[in-house]
N, C-alpha and C positions, 0 to 999 in steps of 0.2 A: 500731587500729594497723595493721590489714590493708592499708590503703591506703598505708602509709608503710614501705616496705622499709628506708629509711635508719636507722629507729629499732629494727630487730630486734637482738636481743643476739647476742653472740658465741657461736659453738657451734651455731647453728641453732635456738635458742630465743628466744622473745619473751615480754615480760612486760607485763601490763596496767599503765600508769602510775597508774590509779586503785587498783589493788591495792597498789602500792608506797606510796601515801599512805593506806593503810588503808581501801580501799574495802569489803572484807569480802564482795563479792558473788561468786557463782560465775562463772568466766569464760565460759562459754556465754551467760549473761544479757546481758554487754556485748559479745558478739561476738569475744571474744578466746580464744586458747588457753590451756590451763592452764600456768602458769609452771614447773611442776615436770617437765612431760614434754618430751622432746627430740623436736623434730619436724624433719624435713628442710626445708630452705628452699624447695625447688622445690615442695613440696606447698602452699604458700601464694602461689603466683603469682596475682595477682588480675587478671582480665579486665575486670570492671565492679564498680566501688565505689559504694555508696549511702551518702551522708553524712547522718545523721539529726541535726538541730540541737535540742538541748535549750534549753527557756526558762530564763530566770534566776529564780531562786527568790527571791520578794519578802522572805523573812525572812533571807537571806544566810547568814552563818556561825552565826546564832542559831537556825536552824531545828531543830526537834526531831525531824524526820523525815528529816534527810539520810542515815541510814544504812538507811532502809527501801527495798527494792528497787523497789517500784511508784513510790515517789516520786522516786527517782534516775534512773530511766528517763524521767522527764518534765523534771525541773529540774536545772540545774547549779548549784554552789555555789562561793564563793571558794576558790581553790586547785586546782580541777579544771582539766584541761588545756583544755577547750573554753570555760571561763569567761573572757571577754576584758573589758577595762575598757570601761565605758560612759561616754560624755560626758554633761555635765549638760544636762538638758531647759531649754531657754531660757524655757519658761513657768513653771518652778519650782512653788511651791505652788499657783498658779492653773491648772495644766495640766488641761484637760478630758478627757484620755485617760488618766488614772491608773489606770482599771480596765481598760484595753486591755493585755492581756498582751504582745501583739506589740510595743507601743510601749514597754513597761517592758523588754523584752529588749534595746533600742538604746540608752535613755536612763535615766539615774538622776534620782532626785527628791529633795527633802528628807525625811529620815527613813531613807533607804537608807544602808547601812553604808559604800558607796563615794562617798557624796555629800560634797563638800568646800566647797559654796558657802555664801552667807549663809543664816542662819536667820531666820524670821520671829518676831516676839514673841509668846509665849503670851498668850491672852486672859485666862487666871486669874492671871497674874502671881505675886505672892508667895502667893497663895491656892491655887496649883496643887499637886494631890495626886497627880499621876500621876508616879511615879519611874521608869516604864519606859525601858530605853536607847533605844528607837526614838522615844519621844516627846521625850526630851531632846536627841537628834540632830537632831530636826525643828524644834523651838521653842526660843527663848532665853528666859530668866528674869531677874528683877532680880538683879544681881550678876554676871551674864556678861559678858565682855569685849565681845562682839558685840551686846548687848541694845540696840536703838535707843532705847528710851523715856528720856525725862528723868527724873531722880530723882523719887520720889513726893513729893506735896505734903502738907502738914500740914493737918489739919481745924482751921479757924477757931473758936476758942473761943467766939465770939459767935454762931456758926451762924446761924440764921434771923434774927436781930436785927441782924446786921453791915450797916452802911450804908456802908463804905469802898469807893471804886471805884477806888483808885489802881492804876497798873500793877504797882508792886512788891507790893502786897498780893495782888493776883490771881495773881501769878506764884508766890507763896510758899504761899499757904493756899487750900484747897479749900472749898466751901460746899454745903450741902444742894441737890441738883439738878444739880451738875456731873457731866459724864461719868465723871470719876475719883473721885467719892465713893462708893466701894464698899468693902466689906471685902476687906482684902488689898491695896488700891491707894492708900488714903488712911491716913496716920499719926496716930493719936489719941495725944495727949500731954497731960500736966498734968491728967489727969483728965477730959478732955474726952469726952463721951458723944455718940454720934450722935443726931440730932434730925431729925425730918422733918415736912412740912407736908402732905404727900399720900400716898396709898398707893402710887403709883407710884415715889416717892422711896424708900419703904421697901422695895419690892420690887427695885427696882435695887441698892440697898445689899447686900441678901442674895443677889443674883445676880451674882457677880463676873466671870462670863464674858460679861455682857451680851447673852445670845441671847434674853432674853425668857421663859424657862421655868424652873422649879424641877425640876432633873434629879436632884438628891440629896435625899434625905429630911432630911439634916442642915441643909441650906440652909433648907428649909421649916420646920424646927423652930426655927431661929433667928429667922425672921421672926415666928412665933407668939409666941416669948419677948417680942419687942419689941411686938407688937399687944397683949399683955396690959396694958401701960402706958397704952394709948389705949382701954381699956374702962372704963366706970363702975362696973359690977357684974359678978358672975358668978364662977364658979370659973375657974382657969387653964385656957387652951386645952389641949387634949390633941393632940398632935403625930400620934399613931398614928391616932386617929379622924379627924382632920381629912384626913390623907393618904388614908385610905380612903374618906371621903366624896367627895373630889375626885378618886377613881379614879386616884390617882398610882400606885399598885402595877399596876394593869391597863394603863394607858397609858404608863408608864415616865416621866411628867412631869407637872407642872401648870402650866397657862398662866395669864397675868395676869388674863384675863377672868374665868376661874372663881374664881381667888383674890379678886378684887375683890368678886364677888357673894357669895361665902361670907364675906368679912370683914363685910359688911353684915348678913348673916343672924345672926352671932354677937354683934353689938352694938358693932362697931367703927364709930366715926363719925369718917371722915376723907375729905375730898374725894379723888375718883379721881386727879385729876392729869393727864388726857390729854384731848385736844381730840376728842371723840366726833364731831364734825362738822367735817372739814377745811375750813379758811377758803380765801379767796382768796389769792393771792401777796402782796398787799399787807398781809395780816393783817386786812382788814375782813371783817365777818360772823361774827366769832369771838365766844365769850362767855368769854374767858379774863381774867377778873378778877384783879386783883392781891391777894396774900396777904401782902404784907410788912407787919410789925408794928413800930412805932416804939418807941424806949425809953419812952415814956410810956404805951404801950398802945393807941395809935390804930393802925388798919389803914388802909393805902393805899386812896384811894377810886377808883383807876383801874379803869374797868369793861371794858376790852378791851386786848388787846396790840398796840401800835403800834410796830414796830421803828424805832428812831431812827437818823439819818444817822451814818455813820462817816467816817473821814478819807478824802479822795479823792472824795467825791461818792457812794460806794456805801453801802449800807444793810445791815444785818444779814441781810436776806433780799432778795428780788428787788423789793422796794417801792421806788418812787419817792421820792426825798427830799422833805420838806415844803417847800412853796413858802415862800420868803423866809427859809429857816433859814441862819443864818450860822455858819460853823465856829468853834468855840470859844465861842459865846454860850450863855447859859442857855436851855435848852430848856424849853418850856411845855408841859405835858400838858393838854389841853382839859378831861379829865374831873377832874383834880385842881385846876387853876386856879391853880398857884403855880409860881413857877420855882425850879430847882435847878441848881447848877452841876455839870455831869455831864462825865466825861472822853470826849472825842471820838476817842480812838484806844486801841486794845489792842496789846500788844506782838507784833511779828510772830512772834516764836519761841514764842508761847503758843498751841498748836495746840487746846486745849480751851476756847477764849474762848467765853462764852456770849453769847447775843443779849440785847440791852437793849432795853427798852420806852423810850418817851419819858418815862415817869414816873421813870426812873432805876433800875429794877429789872430782873432778869433774866427770861428768859422761863420759867425753871423756876419762878419764883414766881407766875406767872399760870397757875393751874390752873383746872379747872371747879369753881369754888367755890360755885357755886350749886346744883350737881347732885350728887347721890350716886350710888352704884352702879346703883340700879334706876330712875334718874330721867332716862333719856337722852331727849331729843326724838324722836318718831317722824317719819317722812317726811310732808311736807306733803300729798302726794297720797292718804294714808290718810284725811285729814279730809273732811267734806262740804264743798262749795264755799262755803257760808255762813260757815265758820270762818276767821277771819282769822290765828290763830297756833296752831301745834300745840302741844297740851298734852304735859306730861311724863308718863312712864309711871307714876310713883309718885303722882300727884296724885289729889285727889278725883274729878276728871273724866277718869280714865284710860280707856284704850280696852280693850274687852273682846276675848278671842279670838275670832275669826270668820273665816270664808272668803267672800269677795266674789266674786260672779259678774260679770265685765267683759263690757261691750258696746261697740258703735260702733267708733270709729276704734282703740281699743287692741287689739281682736281683729285687725283689719287689720295692725297692727304686728307681731303674732306671727306672722301669716301671712308676712308679709315675711321676718321673721327665719328661719323654717323653710325658705323658698325660697332665701334667701341662703347658708344654711349646709349645704344638701344637697350631697352629692358625687355626681355623676351616673355616673361611671365608675370603674374601679378602686376599688371600694368594698365588696368582699367580705373579711372576715377570718373565722378559723376560731370566733369567738366568735358569728358569725351562725348557725352550726351546719349540720347536715346535713339534706337535704330528706327523708330516710328515717327518721332516727333522732333528730333533735332536735340539741341543743347538745352533749350529753355522749356522743356515740356514739364519741369517741376511746378509750374504756375498752375496747372490744372490738377496733376497727380504726382505728389513727391516721390511715390515708389515706382512710378512708370519706367524710368531710366534704369533702375536696378533690375526690373523684370526683363527689359528688352535692351540689354546693353549693346552699344554700337561696337563693332568688330575693330580690334586694334590691329594695325598692319604688323606683318612679321618681320619687316625689313623696309629699308629706304635705299633708293639708288640715285645718286647725284647726277643731274642733267647739265647743270651749269653753275658757275660761281662768278659773281661781280664783285670786284674790290672797290669800296667807295673811297674816293680821293676827295677829301673835303678839307682843305687847309683851315678854314675857320673853325669847324667843329673840333679838329685835331688840336688846335692851339688851346681852345678851352679845356680839352681833356688833359693835355699835357700839363697846364697849370694845375688842374685839380689833382692829378696823379703826383706831382711834385710836392704840392702842400700837404697831401695826406701822408706821402712818405716821410716828410719832416716830422708831422705830428705822431706818427707811429714810432719815431725814435724817442719821444719823450714818455714819461711814466704815465701821466694823466690820471693817476689813481688806479689804473689797470694795466697790467702788463700786455704787451703786444703778442699774439699767438698767431703763428702761420697756419692757415687752414689749408691742409693738404688733402683731406677727404673730399675732393671733388672730382668728378668723373673726367673732367677735362684737364686735369692737373698734369703739367709737363707735355703737353701736346705741342707738336712742331707744325706749323702751317707754312709761313713764309720766312720767318726769322726765329731767333732764339725764343723758347718758351716765355710766358709771362713773368712778371717780376714778382718774386715772393716777398720781397721786403715790405710790400704794401698790400699783399693779398690781391694781385691783379690776376683775373681768370678771363678765359674764353668762355662765354655762356651763350645759350640759346634763347631766342625770343620769336615766338611764331605769331604771324598775323597776315592780313590779306595783302595782295601784291600792291594795292595802291597805298595802303598804310606803310608798308615796308619802304616804298619809294619816298613818301613824305618824311619818314624818320631819317632816311639817308641824307635828305636835303637839309632838313632842320632840326633834327634831334628829336628826342621823346618830349611830349608835353605833359606836365603834371596835371593840368587842368582837365585831361581827358581820362585821368585814372578813375577806374569804376565804370566806364562807360562801353568797355569792350566785352570780354567773355565772363565777366564777373556775375555771379548770380544776382538776379534782380527780383524784386517783388513784382506782383502783376500791375501793369500800367505804368511802371517807373522806368525811366531812361537810364539811371545810374544805380549801382549797388555799393556795397561797403565791402572792399577786399578783405582778405583774411588777416593781412598784416598792416592795415591802413592804405591810404591812398599813396602809393608809390610806383616805382617801375620795377616791374617782376621779371625775373630770369630763371631759367632751369639749367641744370647741369647734364640733363639727359634729352636727347632728340625726341624721345617718345612722349614726354611731357609737353615740350614746346609744339609738337606737332598736333596736339589737342586744339590749338587756336589758330591753326594754319588754315588758308583758304587756296582754292584751286584757280589758276589762271584761266580766264575765259578763252573760248574758241576765237581764232583769227589773231590773237597776239602772240608775241614771242614767247616760247616755252609753254604753248598751250597745253592744258591738261596736267601740268606740273603744280606742285604746292610751293609756297614760299616761306622761307625762314631766316632770320637774321643771326649771324654769329657776331658777337659784340665783345670788345674789351670792357671790362668792368673792374674798377678798383673798390674793393670791400674794405680795406683799411682795417681799423680795430672794429670787429664785427660783434653783434649783440646776438648770442647763440640762443635759440628758443626752441626747446624740444618738448613742450607741453601743449595739451589741448585747451588749457585755460589761457586765452590770448587776449590781452588788452591791447587793442591796435593803437588807441590814442597814447597810451603810456610808451609803447615801443617806438613810435614816431618821434615822441618827445625826447626820448633818450638818445635819439640819433641827431635831431636837429639842435637841441639845446643841451646836449650830453657829451660824453666822451666818445661814442660811437659814430661809425661812418655808415653801417649798413646793418641789416638784419639777416641772420642765417637760419632759415626756418627748416630744421631738421625733423621731419615727421616720419623718419624711417628707423632710427636707432631705437627709439623708446616707444613710439605709437605704432610701429609696424606698418606704416602707410606706404605707398609706393615710391614717392618722389621727395626731393629736396627743392627748395626754392631760395634764391637771394634776391632781397628788396633793396634798393637804393632810393633815396627822397631827393636826389639832386641830379638833374640830367647831366651836368658836366662831369659826373663820375663814369659815364659809359660813353663809348664810340661805337657806333654802328658801322663796322668795318667791312662785313662780307654780307651779301645776299646770295642765298643758296637757293637754287630751283632743284627739286627733287621729286620722285615718283614714289608713290606708295605700292609696297609689295604685299601681296597676301598669298598665304600658303594654300 
């Protein structure tokens, strides 16, 4: 108040307005005079005033530290003199700068106390257990006046045996495999019991949020209670033991790929229900046989999913309509061989309308019926040239775990990959280390590494490449990729976006490039030769996150990574080379460094280009939110050298190649 003489009280005294509102702080702390002392006005003539702007406290009036001195010196709260009204951010819930305090000082967002705009629908709907006021202000729930969702549908009492396709029936009833056939979203009446034809349908029913993970142990326990009904023998499944075996307590979640593999080990025989090998746009090349059962016990003989034509000449997917198909005419499935009258149109208001096959049944009924959890087909380039068809992992002629040394043109492609992804300038980071004391010299002198930068190689030469043939790890990866591909097809509140701004985008190694429909990339991960071998044998271990090259405090064995405890990859070989180690003398490829080239499924990625990073919030948005990974772009906005991709589930990556290379210096 020293800069505002007009607010001085009569009689030569002035009072801090914060004290009048119950500030409770000593006057010198706020730069104000004691309200009990009588001070001459002339002694407070200000020649130069400095205004310190306090940031807006994200907790608002619910802040539990608003009377703490250190906190009030940094943040203002509703009712303070310098706390002004903030306009609503036009990006709303999708604002990419919610972690930027400077942005939040100017704009309010959904969940803030002063936000009065429209709320988004809670993903958990009626099954939501979060009663926190901030969550209720941020999201709407069934029964709220502003909830945009239509009323929940009832579960069809015929379930998997239902053959009705009328618009009125689909609008009123939900069936197994529908997006809203989940606990808390579907209404079970008249003694209707949920039924499932695949593991994916069962998993989705017990995952009301639809983010693809079991975050709560209660959801996992409910899934196990349902699984008991699909086992032929054995004691009831123990939720505590299963949660421990799947590392749910350690990783704070259980993914679908691990759940499906574990269900097979405990004797549950159900088809997986995901397309482990994504097909082409027209649906050809898939093995999605139909699982519909007619009232007389016959199963539909359709062998692959073929999307049928809808009204207006468009199909359920991007497929072209069948030649000679007439609207409203009976559709003949070539595999079935008979004609059935099918509806050619779905109601425009029905947003959860499923895709139908030409045989007359939904896409959800077309699952990998011939394959179980461990029977995913391996890549064709794993097989000898004489083999015409790739075997299944669980068959009698399955492939043994091995590491194959590649030769010829394939090695040249890896050399091209390293040359293409090398960054020739502005390529030093503190993880490269100090030329005098190594990578961790910051414990003694933080500026030592900047004064004595370790030299960055000018190039890399490939000495050898090993292909990792591991059927078990590939099976888990194929399941995770298929599940994420299916989740990317749904809206989930955020549209899916293909990330093509990756240095390895479109590379050709041994097969066609990675699949764009789920943001699959080839990425680099540098490590020591011993750890690379362990990763190729048993995949990455999240329990070791932060124990590698992460910056650590003095005397600590682990640190806190930038984007939380996850698995980090780089799209440039120069970045991954910072964490590589040399092969010792006397071993194969002695004098070379090692690096892994992995397949990674990014899915719906959380884009982060700011320096204000809340690692816990980012990890939570992936594990219990709509995202599958974090894309840390520190190049576009911050002008840093490299980008990074982080996943928090080991099944989203497959360590396919181990590259031995030599560093080149100019």
